[in-house]
C-alpha positions as CSV (number, residue, x, y, z in Angstrom):
1,M,-19.5,-5.7,-3.3
2,R,-17.2,-5.5,-0.2
3,V,-13.6,-4.7,-0.8
4,A,-10.4,-5.2,1.4
5,A,-7.9,-2.5,0.6
6,L,-4.2,-3.4,1.3
7,A,-1.3,-1.0,0.6
8,D,2.4,-0.7,1.0
9,V,3.3,-4.2,2.0
10,H,6.9,-3.5,1.1
11,G,7.9,-7.2,1.1
12,N,6.9,-7.7,4.7
13,A,5.5,-11.2,4.4
14,P,4.7,-11.8,8.1
15,A,2.7,-8.6,8.2
16,L,0.8,-9.6,5.1
17,A,0.1,-13.1,6.4
18,A,-1.5,-11.6,9.5
19,V,-3.7,-9.3,7.4
20,L,-4.7,-12.0,5.0
21,D,-5.8,-14.2,7.9
22,E,-8.2,-11.4,8.9
23,V,-9.2,-10.7,5.3
24,E,-10.1,-14.4,4.7
25,R,-12.3,-14.4,7.8
26,E,-14.2,-11.3,6.6
27,A,-14.6,-12.9,3.2
28,P,-14.9,-9.8,1.0
29,D,-15.7,-10.1,-2.7
30,L,-12.4,-8.5,-3.7
31,V,-9.0,-7.5,-2.4
32,V,-7.4,-4.5,-4.0
33,F,-3.6,-4.1,-3.4
34,C,-2.8,-0.4,-3.7
35,G,0.9,-0.6,-4.7
36,D,4.4,-1.1,-3.4
37,L,3.9,-4.8,-2.9
38,T,7.3,-6.5,-3.0
39,W,9.9,-3.8,-2.6
40,G,11.4,-5.0,0.7
41,S,13.4,-7.8,2.2
42,L,11.0,-10.8,1.6
43,P,9.7,-10.3,-2.0
44,Q,9.4,-14.0,-2.8
45,E,7.6,-14.8,0.4
46,T,5.2,-11.9,-0.3
47,L,4.5,-13.1,-3.8
48,A,3.8,-16.6,-2.5
49,L,1.1,-15.3,-0.2
50,V,-0.5,-13.2,-2.9
51,R,-0.6,-16.2,-5.2
52,S,-2.2,-18.4,-2.6
53,L,-5.0,-15.9,-1.9
54,R,-8.4,-17.6,-2.4
55,I,-10.3,-14.3,-2.9
56,A,-10.3,-12.4,-6.2
57,A,-7.7,-9.7,-6.3
58,C,-6.6,-6.8,-8.4
59,F,-3.5,-4.6,-8.3
60,V,-2.6,-1.0,-8.5
61,R,1.0,0.0,-9.5
62,G,3.0,1.9,-6.9
63,N,6.2,3.8,-7.5
64,A,8.2,1.0,-5.9
65,D,6.6,-1.5,-8.2
66,R,7.8,0.5,-11.2
67,A,11.3,0.7,-9.7
68,V,11.8,-3.0,-9.4
69,G,12.1,-3.5,-13.1
70,T,14.2,-0.4,-13.8
71,E,17.0,-1.9,-11.6
72,L,17.7,-4.3,-14.5
73,E,18.8,-1.3,-16.5
74,G,21.2,-0.2,-13.8
75,V,19.0,2.7,-12.6
76,R,19.1,1.3,-9.0
77,P,21.3,-1.3,-7.2
78,P,20.5,-4.8,-8.6
79,W,19.6,-6.7,-5.4
80,M,15.8,-6.2,-5.6
81,A,15.6,-7.0,-9.3
82,S,17.6,-10.2,-8.7
83,M,15.0,-11.3,-6.2
84,H,12.3,-11.3,-9.0
85,T,12.0,-13.8,-11.8
86,A,11.0,-12.7,-15.3
87,E,7.5,-13.9,-14.4
88,D,7.5,-11.8,-11.3
89,L,8.5,-8.7,-13.2
90,A,5.8,-9.3,-15.8
91,F,3.3,-9.6,-12.9
92,L,4.4,-6.3,-11.5
93,A,4.3,-4.6,-14.9
94,S,0.7,-5.8,-15.3
95,F,-0.5,-3.6,-12.4
96,E,-2.9,-0.8,-13.3
97,P,-2.4,2.9,-12.6
98,T,-5.8,3.0,-10.9
99,V,-8.7,0.6,-10.3
100,Q,-12.3,1.6,-10.0
101,V,-14.9,-0.6,-8.2
102,D,-18.6,0.0,-7.4
103,I,-18.8,-0.8,-3.7
104,E,-22.0,-1.5,-1.7
105,G,-23.0,1.6,0.2
106,L,-20.1,3.7,-1.2
107,G,-20.7,3.7,-4.9
108,P,-17.9,4.2,-7.5
109,S,-14.6,4.1,-5.7
110,C,-11.2,4.8,-7.2
111,F,-8.1,3.0,-5.9
112,C,-4.7,4.5,-6.5
113,H,-1.2,4.6,-5.0
114,G,-0.4,8.3,-4.6
115,S,-3.4,10.1,-6.1
116,P,-5.5,9.5,-9.2
117,R,-3.1,11.5,-11.3
118,S,0.3,10.4,-9.9
119,D,1.7,7.4,-8.0
120,I,4.1,9.7,-6.2
121,E,1.7,12.4,-5.0
122,C,1.3,12.5,-1.2
123,V,-2.3,12.7,0.0
124,T,-3.0,12.9,3.7
125,E,-5.8,14.0,6.1
126,R,-4.5,17.5,5.8
127,T,-4.1,17.8,2.0
128,P,-5.7,21.1,0.9
129,A,-9.1,21.0,-0.8
130,E,-7.7,22.9,-3.8
131,R,-5.2,20.1,-4.5
132,I,-7.8,17.5,-4.1
133,R,-10.1,19.3,-6.6
134,E,-7.2,19.3,-9.1
135,F,-6.5,15.6,-9.0
136,M,-10.2,14.8,-9.1
137,V,-10.7,16.5,-12.5
138,G,-12.3,14.0,-14.8
139,R,-12.8,11.4,-12.1
140,D,-16.3,10.1,-11.5
141,A,-15.9,8.6,-8.1
142,G,-17.3,9.4,-4.7
143,V,-14.5,7.6,-2.8
144,V,-10.8,7.7,-3.5
145,V,-8.5,5.2,-1.8
146,T,-4.9,6.4,-1.6
147,A,-1.7,5.0,-0.3
148,H,2.0,5.9,-0.5
149,V,2.2,8.0,2.7
150,H,1.9,4.9,5.0
151,V,-0.6,6.7,7.2
152,S,-4.3,5.7,7.6
153,Y,-7.1,8.3,7.5
154,D,-10.8,8.7,6.5
155,R,-12.1,12.2,5.6
156,V,-14.6,14.0,3.3
157,V,-13.6,17.0,1.2
158,D,-16.1,18.6,-1.2
159,G,-18.3,15.5,-1.2
160,V,-15.4,13.1,-2.0
161,R,-14.5,10.6,0.7
162,L,-10.8,10.1,0.9
163,V,-9.5,7.0,2.5
164,S,-6.1,5.5,3.2
165,P,-5.8,2.0,4.6
166,G,-2.4,2.7,5.9
167,S,0.6,0.4,5.4
168,V,0.6,-3.3,5.9
169,G,4.3,-3.7,6.1
170,L,5.8,-0.3,7.0
171,P,3.3,1.9,8.8
172,Y,4.1,5.4,9.9
173,E,1.6,5.4,12.8
174,G,3.9,5.7,15.8
175,R,3.1,2.1,16.8
176,H,3.5,-1.4,15.5
177,G,0.9,-3.3,13.5
178,A,-0.2,-4.1,10.0
179,Y,-2.9,-1.7,8.7
180,W,-5.6,-2.2,6.1
181,A,-9.2,-1.2,5.4
182,L,-12.6,-2.9,4.7
183,L,-14.9,-1.0,2.5
184,G,-18.6,-1.7,2.1
185,P,-21.2,-0.7,3.2
186,D,-19.0,1.8,5.2
187,V,-15.3,2.2,5.8
188,E,-13.5,0.3,8.6
189,L,-9.9,1.1,9.2
190,R,-8.3,-2.1,10.6
191,R,-5.0,-3.0,12.4
192,A,-3.7,-6.6,12.6
193,E,-1.2,-7.7,15.2
194,Y,1.9,-9.8,14.3
195,D,5.3,-10.6,15.7
196,V,7.5,-7.7,14.6
197,E,10.6,-9.0,16.3
198,A,10.3,-12.4,14.5
199,A,9.7,-10.6,11.2
200,V,12.8,-8.5,11.8
201,A,14.9,-11.6,12.4
202,Q,13.6,-13.2,9.2
203,M,14.5,-10.1,7.2
204,R,18.0,-9.8,8.8
205,A,18.7,-13.4,7.7
206,T,18.5,-12.2,4.0
207,D,21.2,-10.4,2.2
208,D,19.1,-7.4,1.5
209,P,21.6,-4.4,1.5
210,R,18.8,-2.1,2.7
211,V,17.6,-4.3,5.5
212,E,18.8,-2.1,8.4
213,T,17.0,0.9,7.1
214,I,13.8,-1.1,6.9
215,V,14.3,-2.7,10.3
216,E,14.8,0.7,11.9
217,L,11.5,2.0,10.5
218,M,9.7,-1.2,11.7
219,L,11.1,-1.1,15.2
220,Q,10.8,2.7,15.7
221,P,7.9,3.7,13.3
222,P,7.7,7.4,12.6
223,S,4.7,9.2,14.2
224,R,1.7,10.2,12.2
225,E,2.5,13.8,12.7
226,E,6.0,13.4,11.3
227,A,4.8,11.5,8.3
228,I,2.0,13.9,7.5
229,E,4.2,17.0,7.9
230,H,6.8,15.5,5.6
231,A,4.2,14.4,3.0
232,E,2.5,17.8,2.9
233,D,5.9,19.6,2.7
234,V,7.2,17.6,-0.3
235,V,3.8,16.9,-2.0
236,F,5.4,14.6,-4.6
237,S,7.9,12.0,-3.4
238,E,9.6,8.9,-4.8
């Protein structure tokens, strides 16, 4: 079993298309999406790519996936919810809190968005061992794949290998690209190139009221150090 881990697409369909081109060339047995799939400027284009995927896939629920549906109840501005059909919302609601897969060379591996206990917990390459021990209570996995912080890493703490594939659509790595990971028999952190300027133009052609915030993060991505420092300061973050 070889698994491609993709996280934090955030409705960036051009970035996802670039990653899926690489994924299909690698031909893993499974793709695991680790949350925050459509929350961005191009949700329908993103869903179309996911539905056309010719490799088996499963989905972890991220905090942004939860938020899409709550907009219908007036909790957040309605634009994002209006970009999803009832079928789309049902699809997002079907995502699992965690997914566990037995991967060749790595063994039982838990995929989550934030941490195994919360989709808003920030886990980085500097997360203290004590906190890791806390969220691993009751978890029988030698590998934990996390997301949410938009920063890639690969580290071992108390015998547990913690991996983040980084963000496909909105990386906080200090440089452009679409980040993902290939697991089995080892861990390979990958980065796909795509035309960021063209993606920005496509997003600006929508009526997404948040588009300029997204564009700024795409054109001037925060550094790893900034992202990690913020994540470890807040610990839990929507």
